[in-house]
Structure formats: structure tokens, C-alpha cells
N, C-alpha and C positions, 0 to 999 in steps of 0.2 A: 521392620516396616519403615518405609521412608515417606515423608511428606515434603513436598517441594512448593515453594512460593516463588513467583516470577512475574514481574511486570514486563510483558513481552512487547509492549508498544505496537500492537497490531498483529493479529494472528495471520493476516495475509502477507506480511512482509518478512516473516521468519525465513522463508526460503531464499532470501537475498544474501544470507550469510553462511559462512562455513560452520559446521558441515551440513547445514540444513538444505542448501541448494542442491545437494546430491540426492536428497531423499524426496520421494514423489508424494507422499501422503503424510497427514498429521499422525496417523498411527505409527508410521516408521519413525517419526521424530520422537514420539513418546516412548518408543522402544529403544531409542539410542542409549548406549551405556553411559554417556556423559550426564544425562539427566534422569535416567530411568527411576521411577518412583511408583508407589502404590496410590498416592493421592497427589494430583497436580492441582495447584491453585494459581490461576492466571489472573492478572489485572490488565486493564487497558486492552481489551479485545479489539476495540475499534471496528466493530462490524454490526450491521443491522440484521435483524432476524431474517429478512427477505434475502439476504446475501449468504446465509449459512446453508451450505450444501450438505449432502449426506456424509462426505468425507470428514467434515468438521463436527457434525452433530453425532455421528455414529462411527467413531474410529476403531473398528475392530472390537477387541475385548473391553474397551473402555466405555463407561457410562458417563454421559455429559449432563451438566446442570448449568444453566445460564441465567444471568440477570443483566438485562440490556436496557439502555435508556428508553424512556417513553417519549412518544411524539416524533413526528417526521423531522423536525429541526435538529433532533439529537442523534439521528442515525449515524452510526460509525464513530460515535464519541463514547469514551469511557467503556463500561461493560466489564463484568467479571465472569469467570467460569471455573468450574471444578470438574476434573476428570478423575474417576475412580476405576481402578483395575478390578473388574468383576471376578477375577480369579482369586483375589486375596481379600477384598474388602467391599462392603456394600452398605450405604447409609440406611438407617432406619427411617428417618424423616428428613425432609428438606423443604426450604421455603425461601422466597426472594425477599430481600430487604431486611430492615431492622424494625420497622414499625408494625409489621403484621398486616399492613393494608394492601400490599401487593399480592393479589390472589388470582389463581387461574380460574377458568370457567369449567364447571361450577366451582365455587370457593372450597378451600380445604375444610374438611370436617374437624371437629375438636380432636379426634384421634389422630388425624394427619398432621396437626400443628406441632411444632417443636416445643412451644411454651404454652403455658396457661395464661400468662400475663405479658403485657407489652407496654412500652413507654407511652405516656400520655403527654400531649403537647402542653396542657395547662399546668403540669407539674414540673416542667423543665425550665431552667433559667436561661432563656434565649436572650441574645443581644440584638438590637435593631440594626438594620442596614443604613446606608446613607440617606434613605428616604423615610427613616423611622418606621420601617415595616418589620414586624415581628411575626414569625411563622405561627399561624393559628392551626395549621394542619400538618402533621408529620409527612404527608405525601409531598409537600414542597421540598423536603430534604431527601426523600427516599425514591425519587423518580428518575434518577440519573444512572441507574444500574451500577451501584457502588457496593453492594453487599449480598452475600449468600450465606445462609445459616443451615448447617447440616448436623444431624444428630447421629453419632456413631456409637452410642451406648456408653462407652467409657468416658467420652467427652463430647462436648458440643463445639464444632469448628465454625469459626466466622472468618470468611474470606472477604477482605474489604479493601477498597481503593479510596482512601480519604482524599478530599479535595486539596488541590494545590493552591497556594496563595499567589495566584498569578497577578493580582493587583490588590490595592487596599480595599476596593469595593467588594472583593471576593472574601475578605477575611471574616465578616460576620457569618456567611454561609459555612465556611470551614469550621469555625468554633461551634456553631449550632449543630453541625453534623457530628462533631466530636462528642458533644453533650448527649446526643441521642444514642451514639454507640456506647458510651460509658453507662448510660442508664440501662440499656439492653443487657449488658454484661452484668451489671449489679443485680438485676432481677434474676438472671440465671444462677448467679452464685449465692446470693443471700436469700432469696425467696424460694428458689427451687432446688438449691443444694447441688448444683451441677458443677463438674469440672469443665473448664473452658480453655480453648486455644484460639487466640486472635492472631491472625497472620495477614500479611499483605503489605502493600505500599501505604504506610502511615503518613508519608510526606512531611515528617518532622525529624530533625536531628535531636537525639535525646540529650547528649552531652557534648562539650567542646571536642572531646576525643573523636567524635563521630563526624567532624567537619574538617575539610582540608585547611581552612584558615582558623580553626579553633584555637591554635596556639598563639595567634597574634593578640596582643594586648587590647587592641581596639575592638576585637570580637569578644574576648572573654569578659571585658568589663561591662558589656551590655547584653550578655548572653541570655540572662533570665528576664530581660525586659520584654521578650517576645511572648505573647499570651499562649501560643500553641505549645511552646516548650514547657511552660509552667503547667499546662494541662497534662502533658505526657509525664512530666516528672511526678506530679501528684497522683497519677494513675498507677505508677510502678512502685515496687517496693523500694525503700521501706515505708513510704507514705501510703501507697496503694496496695492492692492485693494481687497484681500481676507481676510476673518475673520476665525480664528480658533474657530469654534463654541463650541466644547466641553470645551475648556479652558475658553471660555467666560462665561460659566455657572459655572465653578469651577476655578476661577482665582488663588486661593492660595492653592489649594488641592495638597498635596504631596502623593507620592506613587500611583499616577493615571497611572499605567503602562498597556500596552496592549500586551507586548511581553516579554517572559522569555526564558532563556537558559535552555533547558531540560537536557543538558549534566551534569549540576551541580545541578540539582533539584532546580532551582532558584525560581520556582513559589511558592513552599511551604513557602518560606520566603519573597515573594513579592520583589525579587531583580531583577528588570526588567527595561524596557524602554517604552516610549510612542512614537510609530512610525506610528500608524494608526489614520487617521484624517477625520473629516468633515470640508472642507473649502468651504465657500460660499461668494457670493457678498452681499453687504449691503442691496440691495433692497429686499432680501428674509427674512431679520430678523423679520419683522412683522408676518410672517407665521411660524416661528420656535418656537415651544413650549418648547422643552427640548432636551438635549443630554447628554449621559452618557456612561461609559464603562460597560461591563457585565462580570466581572472577574470570576464569579461563573460558567460560561458556559465552559465546557471542550471540548476537541476534537482536539486541535491544540496547538502549542506553542504560538499562539496569542489568544486573547479573542475578542468577537464581540464589536462593538461600534454602538450605536443606535442614531437616530435622529427622533424626533416626530414633526409632523406638525399639526397646528390647522385645524380643519375641515372647519372653516369659520372665517373671521375676519371682524371687523367693522371699516371703515375708519373714519377720522375726521369729514367728512360731514354726517356721519350716514349711508352711503351706506354699505350694507352687501355683502361680496364677498365669495362665496363658493369655496372650494379647487378643487373639481371635475370639476366645471365649468371652473375654470382658467386653469386646466390641460386638458380641452376638452375631458373628458372621454366619450367614446362611445363604449359600449360592442360589437356593430355590426361592428365596423370598422375593416378593414383588418390589419393584423399585418405587420410590416416592413419585407421586403423580406429576411433579414438575420436570421430571427427566425428559430430555429431548427425544427419547425413544417413544414417548407418548404424544409428541407433537403430531398434529393432523397431517402435515406434509411428509412425515416419515413413517406413519402408521397405516398407509394405504386408505385412509378415510377421506383424503382430499384429492380430487381428480387433478391430474397433471395438465398443464396448459396445452401440451402437445395433443392431448386427447380430443380437444375441440377442433383440431385442424387435420386429424388423420382421416383416412378413408374408412367409411362405415360399411359394414356388411349389408348385403341385399336383404331386405325384410320380406317375410312371407306374406301371402295375401291376407291371412288372418290378422297379422300385425299391422298391416296398412288399412285394415278395415274394408277390403275390397269384396268381401262376401263370396259369391259364386262366379265372379267374373273370371273368364278363362284367360290365362296368360300364356304367352309362348313358352315352350320348354327352355330350361336353362341351357346355355351353350358354353362349353369350355372355351377358354381363351384361345387355345390352338385352333378351334373350329371357326373363329370369327374370320370372315373373308377380308382380305387386305383392301379390296375395292368395294365401297358400298354398293348395294344392289341397285339403287335408284340412280347411281352416277352413270351418265352416258359415256360410252367408250370414246377415247380421244380421237379426233379426226385423223384421217390417213395422212401420213407424212407427205405423200405425193400431192395432196391437195393444197399444200402450202406453196406459196411463190416466194422464193428467197429474195427476189428483187423488190418485193412489196413489204417485206418484214425486216425492219432494221431498228435495233436498240429499243425494242418494245413498242415502237410506234406502229399503229395499224392503218394509218392513212396512206394511200398510194403516193409515191414520189415521182417526180418527173423523170423520164428515161435517162436524160443526160446526167442528172444529179446522181441517179442510181449507179450508173456506170463509173462516175468519178469516185463515189464513196466506196463502192465494191472493190475498186482497185486498191484502196487503202487497207482493206481487211486482211489479216494474216492468212497465208495460204497453207501453213503447216502448224502442228502443235508446238514446234520449237519457237516459231514466231509468235504464237499466241502466248506462250509462257513469257517470252521477252517483253511483249507489250504489257502483260499483267504486272510484271515487275516495274516497268516504267511508270504505270499508273500509281503503284504503291509508293514509289519514290516521289512522284508528283504530289500525292496527298500529304506525304510527310513534309515536303517543302511548304505546302500551303499552310499547314498547321503552325508553322513558325514565322509566318509573315509579320505577326504583331510584335516579335521580339527583336531587339536591336542586335546586330552582329558585333562581335568583338572588334572587328576591323574598323568600325565606325569611331572608335575611341582613339585611333592612332592616325587619323588623316583621311582624306577623301580617296576613294578608290579610283583607279583609272577608268575612264568612261568606256563602255563596251559598244559594240555595234548596236544600233537601234533595232529592236525586234520588229519583224514584219507585222503589218496590220492584219487583223483577222476579219475585217469587215468586207474585204474583197473576195473572200473565199466563197461564201455562200450566205444567203439570207435565211435558209431553212434551219430550224432549231436543231434537228438531229445531226445534220452535216456540220453545223457550227461547233457542236460539242466535240465531234471527232477531230476536226482540224485544229480547234483551240487547244485540245490536249496535246496534240503532236507539237504544236508551236511552243506551248509552255514547257514541254520536255526539252526542246532544243534550247530555249532561253535558260532553263535551269542548268543544263549542261555547260553553257557558256559561263554562267555564274560560278559553277564549280571550278572550271579552269582558271577563271580570273582570281578566285579566292586562293587557289593553290599557288599561282604565280605571285600574288600579292604577299602572302605570308612567307614565301620563299625569299622574297626580297627583304622582308623585315628581319628574318632570321640571319640572312647574310650580313645585313647592316649591323645587327646586334653582335654577331660573332666577330666582326672585324674591329670592335672597339673594346678595349679593356675597361674603360670607364663605364660603358654600357653594361658590361657583365657585373661590375660592382653595384651599379644602380639597381639592376634586377635582383641581385642577391640581398641588398639592403631592403628592397621593397617587400620581398616575399619571406624573409626570415623573421623569426619570433624576436620580440624585443628582449634585451638583456634584463634579468631580474634586478629590481632596485635593491639597494642596501638599506637595512633597517637603521633608524636614527639612533637607537640605543646602543647597538653593538657594532655597527658597520659591517654586518654580515649579509650575504645575499639572502633576500627574503624568500619565503616559500609561497607557491601559488596554490590557491584554493578555488573551489567553485561553489556558488550558491545553489543549494538543493531545495531550500524551502520555497513552497509555492508563493508566487507574488510577482511584482513587476521586475524584481532583480534575479529571478530564477534563471540559472544558466550563465550568469555573469561571472567573470573571474576577478579575483582580488589577491593581494599579497599581504602576508603577515610575517612577523619576525619568525625565523626558522627554529628558534630555541623552544623547548617544551614549556608548558605552563607548570607552575609549582607554587608552593606557599610563598606569598609575597610577590608574585609576578605583577608586572605593571598593568593593572586593569583600567588605568585611566585616573585622572585627577579627581574625578567625582566618586570613584569607587575605592581608591587606595591612597592612604596617607603616604606622602613622599618619604617619610622616615622609615616606613615599613616595606618599601620596595626592595626586593631582592634581585640584584643585577644578574644573578646566576640563571634566572629564568626569563621568559619572554618579555620583551619590552612592548610598549604601547604603539607599535607601528602598524599602520593600515594604509593601503593605497589600491584603488581600482586599477585593473589592468588597462582599461581604456585611458586612464591618466598617464600611465607609463608610456603608452604608444604616442600620446600627444607630446610628451616631453621629448621623445625620440625623433619626432617629425622635424624639428629645426635642424638637427644634425644630418638628417637624410637630405635636406634641401640645401645644405651648404655647398660652396663651389667645388669642394673636393668630391662630394658624393652625389651632386645634383644629376638627376636622370636626364639624359639628352633627349631631345625631341626626335621622334622617329618618322 
């Protein structure tokens, strides 16, 4: 049996990476051989409950459990999920959070709860934030969708996404959440005698070997000054009761990282940190077969970490114990009530929004409360006449006078004007089609009147013949529209000819001058990449993808990869620890590169001639 933990950095963005973009559903992703497991534990789902559709909540044979942030302001932030393969494993109990305060409706009964006891806020040693506020209620720490607790019989599994230390103001929340997590695990181990697996994104590097810059003296000398690292060190053996399983199998392995900074393309050079863990109690070690990272699996700024369990073990007395028996697997057992299969929106208890807008069936007289009122017999759709009964037949075509009907007007026109306008009307379908195309072209021309033509930037156009006035044609509205359209078509045709002649002259002038060709080439070509200041090598172009005012902008960095001791800047790296083999601290916006190239373009040798 395999358990897999992975910070996926958004369940809806997985399909942007290979091989996930070729797979249509989450079920197909879970079945992929690269990550196929019996228990999937995901962090950073980044999705609100209202955005979870059936393909995410009920992916085939997999049962889903979610803990999502509370409140509208937290929608799409954080969130953890556990998917279990119903063919091989099924949890006995499950609940959200660590405090026992996150409850469904109705609340879980005593038999449905994982534990008998839960952490108490007044017994924990919390630290105040920058406003001297200390959590008085564990719900303050437990409402961001950061933990799921599932009971599998042999062990209790805790999938957690611990807070990151994004700023100094966030550090108290991080430490207080750690203390709540440690207390919950202590209760399970010491008071209830359970075996425990804690897995997920702990957001802490355990030892210097787990950090890309851990070997630098400036980092090692202050490593244990960080309170989060001290907390994790004291939680693990030999001081604590949990074992870092993956490190146990790879005690001296360097570069075993699970997270990389995508902003500096750190994954390419494996310049990362190890912050994703499997931690377990010592009683589970006989069952553990292997654990490793899966750095080749893309889709996030983290990579998955796997834990393999033996299907059976033999005790010292010769007794054979099977894993599924110890986990009390029963395919017919009901799922814990917080499973997504019991959500109202997926259990046919909640009406779909489309049901409020669909066509409703015709109700019977009794349903409408009409009593004995006689109603006309039902008529099949095919029996409904095309013309309503009360609609009078259209007047005879011979009763219409063509000379009195023009362009929808019903008022009679003067005979002289009728003859003039009628002579302009098309006499054949071919002419009618030609006139229709002319009107379409005219409307297209009119739609662009507010936009300047490209020719206006290169000089004044030759003046054309003045267009005839429309005022002398007719004062009647209908005839004015007809003549005006014809006149406008003629004017537009003249404009088209003038445009063609004008641009032909420009092209001829441009083609006759070698300097003009060079000017156009310089104007339209991309600027040459600048050279980095540290190595003198052509820089590499990047694009800002982070939402904000700079999204979509291009910039240049040193083309060498990052690595231990790369120049991260004077404020982040001591000069004596800079390793010139890796990226230097060069940065330049692409717009600045173009500005620097502008003087060269305007020099006498490359100055663009006026056309």
C-alpha cells in the first residue's frame, strides 16, 4: 500500500503541466502510474466549496474528504484534501481540523469522532501577536482549512498544511498552530495509545542538510535561532516521539529537496528546500517498507513524497499480520459523514440551479385547484396550427401598390419622386445581391470612422475630388437614405483607390532606399539581449506571471542557473560567500533595454527617413 503527500498548489492548475494536461479528469490523474497510490493527501487545494464540481468531489473509485477555509474572504486559499481508493482502503472515522470544533450539521456523535479528548486553548502556551493578542479560542487557528484527521484502525493519519512565515507578523500564528498540532498528537499518543502518521507541508527545514544554503557558514551559525526549527527538532527523535521517515531511509542524502522557488527557476538547478514530511510513531516502523521523494513529477512548486507499507509482516513469534486486517478494511462499511459523497450538492438532496429555469410540465386541473372547470383537450405539438385561429389572413398581394410602399414607409409619395426612386431599385436578384454587399461594406466603413488610419502617421493624403452634396437630391426622408447610401459607397470607393495609390507610393519610396530598409528593420526587430554585469554573458528573458501591475512585462536575468552561493543581492548574500559559478545579481526590465537601444536607432547612420 502506498500513501502519497503532495502540495499541489491549486487543484485546478494541475492540468497545465505534463503529463496532466493530456488527462481530462482528476480520476485519470489519480490513476496515473507516476503517482498512483491508495491514499492521496493534498495540500493547498486553493478552491472554494462552491467551485468543487462532481469530477473533483467524486472521482470514480476514490472517496474524497476536504477541509476548506471558512469565510468568503478565504475562498480559494489553503485547503487540504484526502482521496482514498475504495477498492483497497476505507477510513473508519474522519473529521476536519485539529481542535474538534469544526463540525458538520448535525455535529458528529461521540461514536463518529476520532478522539475522546481534544486540545484546550487555556492549557496551551500561546505567544501573542504584534497587537498582544493571544488566541482564546482554537477556532482562530483552525478555520483556514489546514488539517484533516482520519482513523484507519492501525493508525491515525493527520494531513496538515502548516502556515508559512510570510512575514514577521505571521510568525505568532505559525508557532501557535504548531503548538495546537503537537498537543493533538500528544493526546493521541499518550492519552489514547494510538499510532500516528503526520504528513504534509510542515513549512520548516528540519536540519541544514535540508536547505540549499545550509552548508554556508552564515546559515549554519544561526540555524537554531529560528523558533520554528527548534519546535520541529524537539518534536522529532531523539528529543520527541516522532520519526522523520524519509530521512531515516536517506540519512546522508544531499539535495533531497521537495520545494523550489519558481520565480528564479530554482528547480532546474535543484536549488530548493525539504519542507514536506512523513512523521510517524515508532510502533509503525515494522510496517514501513520505504519512503522517497518524487522530484520528476511536475505540476507544482513542490514534488510528491511517498510512503510504502508492507502488505503483511511476520512477528517474532511467527504470527503473520495482514495490513488490510489491521486497518479493518470493509468495502461495505459506510463512509464517515464528512465525505464529499454525502454533501447535499452531490447526494441529490439539493436542487440544481437549472431546475429553476427549465420548462415545467403542464399541471392537471386537480393540481391547479380548478375543480370541475372544463378545459380544452390536450393537443399534440404536431397538431398545433402554424397560424393562430384569430389571426386574419394577410391582404392580397394585388391590393398593394408598389409605388406607394418603399422602405417600410406607408405614406404615399409624390409621383415624380416615386419614379426617380423606383428607377434606382435593383431590377434583378444579381443586382440586389450586389447592392446588399455594398451596404455591408458601407456599414463596415462607418464602424471604423472613429479610428485613425495608419496613413495619417506618415503625412497628409492627396486631396480627392469633393463629394457631391446630398441636399439637392431630395428632401424626403426615404429618398434621402437611398441616395445618401449610393453617394457614400462612391466616396468610399474613391477612398479605397486613394489608399491603394498612397501606400503603393510609400512602398516604392521605401524599396528604393537601402537606408529606409535598415530603418524599418531596426524599428521592428527585437532588441539585443543585454549582457549581465557579473559574467558578461547574454542575459535570459523572463515574463512576469504573478497577478499585479507588472503582469505580462518582460525582464532579463543572468542566464546562469542559481545554486549555493549565487548572488542574491547585497542584502541577502555576504560578498565573501558569493559563488561566481552561479547566477549573478543582474536584473533589467525589457522596456529599459529598448530605451537604451533608442539612441542608436536615431543616430545618423540608422535614422529613419521621413516618408
